C-alpha positions as CSV (number, residue, x, y, z in Angstrom):
1,M,-17.3,-6.9,-4.6
2,S,-17.5,-10.2,-2.8
3,G,-18.1,-13.9,-3.3
4,N,-15.7,-16.7,-4.4
5,Y,-14.4,-14.8,-7.4
6,L,-10.7,-14.1,-8.2
7,Q,-9.0,-11.6,-10.4
8,V,-5.7,-12.9,-11.9
9,L,-3.2,-10.3,-13.1
10,R,-0.1,-11.5,-15.1
11,L,2.2,-8.6,-14.9
12,G,5.5,-9.6,-16.6
13,S,8.6,-8.2,-15.0
14,V,8.0,-5.7,-12.2
15,P,10.6,-4.0,-10.0
16,Y,10.3,-5.2,-6.4
17,E,9.3,-1.9,-4.8
18,E,6.6,-1.4,-7.5
19,G,5.2,-4.8,-6.7
20,W,5.3,-4.1,-3.0
21,Q,3.4,-0.8,-3.4
22,M,0.9,-2.5,-5.7
23,Q,0.1,-5.0,-3.0
24,T,-0.5,-2.3,-0.5
25,E,-2.8,-0.4,-2.7
26,M,-4.8,-3.4,-3.9
27,A,-5.1,-4.9,-0.4
28,A,-6.7,-1.7,0.8
29,E,-9.1,-1.8,-2.1
30,I,-10.0,-5.4,-1.3
31,A,-10.5,-4.6,2.4
32,A,-12.9,-1.8,1.3
33,G,-14.9,-4.0,-0.9
34,K,-13.7,-2.2,-4.1
35,R,-11.7,-5.0,-5.6
36,P,-12.2,-8.8,-5.6
37,P,-9.6,-11.2,-4.2
38,T,-6.6,-10.9,-6.5
39,L,-3.6,-13.1,-7.5
40,L,-0.6,-11.2,-8.9
41,L,1.8,-13.3,-11.0
42,L,5.0,-11.7,-12.0
43,Q,8.8,-11.8,-12.1
44,H,11.3,-9.5,-10.4
45,P,14.7,-8.2,-11.4
46,H,17.5,-9.7,-9.3
47,T,16.5,-9.0,-5.7
48,Y,17.2,-10.3,-2.2
49,T,14.5,-9.7,0.4
50,F,14.7,-10.2,4.2
51,G,11.6,-11.0,6.1
52,R,10.7,-10.3,9.8
53,S,13.0,-13.2,10.9
54,G,15.9,-12.0,8.7
55,H,19.5,-12.0,9.8
56,A,21.9,-9.7,8.0
57,E,24.7,-12.3,8.3
58,N,22.8,-14.5,5.8
59,L,23.7,-12.1,3.1
60,L,27.1,-13.4,1.9
61,W,28.0,-10.9,-0.9
62,D,29.4,-7.5,-0.1
63,E,28.1,-4.2,-1.6
64,A,30.6,-4.3,-4.5
65,E,29.5,-7.8,-5.5
66,L,25.8,-6.9,-5.2
67,A,26.4,-3.9,-7.5
68,R,28.4,-6.0,-10.0
69,R,25.6,-8.6,-10.1
70,G,22.8,-6.0,-10.2
71,V,21.1,-7.1,-7.0
72,S,18.8,-4.9,-4.9
73,V,18.2,-5.7,-1.2
74,H,15.0,-5.0,0.7
75,W,13.9,-5.6,4.3
76,V,10.1,-6.3,4.2
77,D,7.2,-7.3,6.4
78,R,6.6,-10.9,5.4
79,G,7.5,-13.9,7.5
80,G,10.8,-15.7,7.1
81,D,14.5,-14.9,6.5
82,V,16.3,-14.0,3.3
83,T,15.2,-15.2,-0.2
84,Y,16.1,-14.5,-3.8
85,H,13.8,-13.2,-6.6
86,G,14.9,-12.9,-10.2
87,P,14.2,-13.6,-13.9
88,G,13.1,-17.1,-14.5
89,Q,11.3,-17.4,-11.2
90,L,7.5,-17.2,-11.0
91,V,6.4,-15.0,-8.1
92,G,2.8,-15.1,-6.9
93,Y,1.2,-12.6,-4.5
94,P,-2.3,-13.8,-3.4
95,L,-4.2,-10.9,-1.9
96,L,-7.1,-12.7,-0.2
97,P,-9.4,-11.7,2.6
98,L,-8.4,-14.3,5.2
99,A,-10.0,-12.4,8.1
100,P,-13.0,-10.4,7.2
101,G,-13.3,-7.4,9.5
102,G,-9.6,-7.2,10.2
103,L,-7.3,-8.5,12.9
104,Q,-8.7,-8.7,16.5
105,S,-7.2,-8.4,20.0
106,D,-6.8,-11.5,22.0
107,P,-6.7,-10.5,25.7
108,E,-5.9,-14.0,26.9
109,Q,-2.7,-14.1,24.8
110,D,-2.0,-10.3,25.0
111,S,-1.7,-10.4,21.2
112,I,-3.3,-9.6,17.9
113,R,-4.8,-12.6,16.1
114,I,-6.5,-13.5,12.9
115,P,-10.1,-14.3,13.6
116,R,-11.5,-17.4,11.8
117,A,-8.4,-17.7,9.7
118,D,-5.7,-20.4,10.1
119,Y,-2.3,-18.7,9.2
120,V,-0.4,-22.0,9.1
121,G,-3.2,-23.6,7.2
122,Y,-3.0,-20.9,4.6
123,I,0.7,-21.6,4.1
124,R,0.0,-25.3,3.8
125,K,-2.6,-24.6,1.1
126,L,-0.1,-22.5,-0.9
127,E,2.3,-25.4,-0.7
128,I,-0.4,-27.8,-2.0
129,V,-1.2,-25.3,-4.9
130,L,2.4,-25.5,-6.0
131,M,2.8,-29.2,-5.5
132,R,-0.2,-29.8,-7.7
133,A,1.0,-27.4,-10.3
134,L,4.4,-29.2,-10.5
135,L,2.5,-32.5,-11.1
136,H,1.2,-30.9,-14.3
137,F,4.8,-31.2,-15.5
138,G,5.4,-34.7,-14.1
139,I,7.4,-33.4,-11.1
140,E,6.7,-35.0,-7.7
141,S,7.3,-32.7,-4.8
142,Q,6.5,-32.7,-1.0
143,Q,6.0,-30.8,2.1
144,V,8.6,-31.2,4.9
145,E,7.5,-31.1,8.5
146,G,8.9,-28.1,10.3
147,L,10.0,-26.4,7.1
148,T,8.1,-24.0,4.9
149,G,8.0,-24.3,1.1
150,V,7.9,-27.0,-1.5
151,W,10.6,-29.6,-1.7
152,V,11.8,-32.1,-4.4
153,R,14.1,-35.1,-4.2
154,L,17.3,-34.7,-6.4
155,G,18.9,-37.6,-8.2
156,T,21.4,-37.7,-5.4
157,G,18.6,-38.4,-2.9
158,E,19.0,-34.9,-1.3
159,L,16.0,-32.7,-0.6
160,A,16.1,-29.4,-2.4
161,K,13.7,-26.4,-2.2
162,I,12.0,-25.6,-5.4
163,A,9.6,-23.0,-4.1
164,A,9.8,-20.6,-1.2
165,I,6.9,-19.1,0.7
166,G,6.7,-16.1,3.0
167,V,3.5,-14.3,3.8
168,K,1.9,-11.6,5.9
169,V,-1.7,-10.9,6.9
170,D,-2.2,-7.2,7.3
171,A,-4.3,-5.4,10.0
172,R,-7.4,-5.6,7.8
173,G,-7.0,-9.3,7.4
174,I,-5.8,-9.3,3.8
175,S,-2.9,-11.7,2.8
176,R,0.3,-10.2,1.3
177,H,3.5,-11.5,-0.2
178,G,3.3,-15.2,-1.2
179,F,5.4,-17.7,-3.1
180,A,8.4,-17.9,-5.5
181,L,8.6,-21.0,-7.7
182,N,11.9,-21.6,-9.5
183,V,11.3,-22.3,-13.2
184,D,14.6,-21.5,-14.9
185,P,16.5,-18.8,-12.9
186,D,20.2,-18.3,-12.8
187,M,20.9,-20.5,-9.8
188,S,24.3,-18.8,-9.1
189,Y,22.4,-16.0,-7.3
190,W,21.7,-18.3,-4.3
191,D,25.5,-18.3,-3.7
192,G,25.0,-14.8,-2.3
193,I,22.7,-15.8,0.5
194,I,22.0,-18.6,3.0
195,G,18.5,-19.0,1.6
196,C,15.7,-18.9,4.3
197,G,18.5,-19.1,6.8
198,L,18.9,-22.8,6.1
199,K,22.4,-24.2,5.8
200,G,22.9,-27.4,3.9
201,Y,19.8,-27.4,1.8
202,P,20.3,-27.1,-2.0
203,V,17.9,-25.2,-4.2
204,A,16.3,-26.7,-7.3
205,S,14.3,-25.5,-10.3
206,L,12.0,-27.0,-13.0
207,S,15.0,-26.8,-15.4
208,D,16.8,-29.4,-13.3
209,F,14.1,-31.9,-14.2
210,L,12.8,-30.8,-17.7
211,K,14.9,-30.0,-20.7
212,P,13.8,-27.6,-22.0
213,P,11.9,-26.2,-19.1
214,P,8.3,-25.1,-19.7
215,L,7.5,-21.6,-20.7
216,M,6.6,-19.2,-17.9
217,D,3.1,-18.8,-19.3
218,Q,2.6,-22.5,-19.1
219,V,3.7,-22.5,-15.5
220,C,1.3,-19.6,-14.8
221,D,-1.5,-21.6,-16.4
222,A,-0.8,-24.6,-14.1
223,V,-0.6,-22.4,-11.0
224,V,-3.9,-20.5,-11.8
225,S,-5.6,-23.9,-12.4
226,T,-4.5,-25.4,-9.1
227,F,-4.9,-22.2,-7.1
228,T,-8.6,-21.8,-8.0
229,E,-9.1,-25.5,-7.3
230,V,-7.4,-25.5,-3.8
231,F,-8.9,-22.1,-2.7
232,E,-12.3,-22.7,-4.4
233,Y,-12.3,-19.6,-6.5
234,Q,-13.8,-18.9,-9.9
235,I,-11.9,-16.6,-12.2
236,L,-13.7,-13.3,-12.5
237,E,-11.2,-11.7,-14.8
238,E,-7.7,-12.5,-16.0
239,Q,-5.4,-9.8,-17.5
240,K,-2.0,-9.9,-19.0
241,R,0.3,-6.9,-19.1
242,S,2.9,-8.7,-21.2
243,S,4.2,-12.2,-21.9
244,M,5.6,-14.0,-18.9
245,R,8.2,-15.8,-21.0
């Protein structure tokens, strides 16, 4: 299966490990031409994940507090440091063939590179997708030079992160992991980490700007619309396992 077609799967609440395994299986199918590019939209139970640049000291809660708050911790293969996933946050995993034919050796740099694919450019596109989706709800946001994610300006004038991004491109050139957009999560869970390893930057959600906040299904609709626009896909099929509310 090929072409500019995208399958969108709205999966409701999915345990983190199940979502991670799902990405692995589907990415292999995409690389083998057995599945079209796919966008997974879901929520996770309370979870902290550390990326390849993760530092254990950025986890501030001890095991007893993690257990009391019902938080699982995972070290994963995406880029970035620690982030939070939980109810009220829209998580998106785009599984896209960024490098057809897989990664290639670069003798000059003594490294493995992504042929014909711009890794940083892909991240910037994800930021644009989310910025345009936020505009659907009248929320202006921005990119910040030198920092990943989507940022908003609070009433105090401070910049706050409303969406985190951490991705990987696997050995077959398929993107994994993705973005987490804060819709209406319990913000107290960020007290347990130094999010993305950045001190002094607050975190925001749509609920800080809109009362009541939009339903998760409405946010999904906006993200799907802007994702297909920015990445120039047509929706081949869209499935819903359960309501994303």
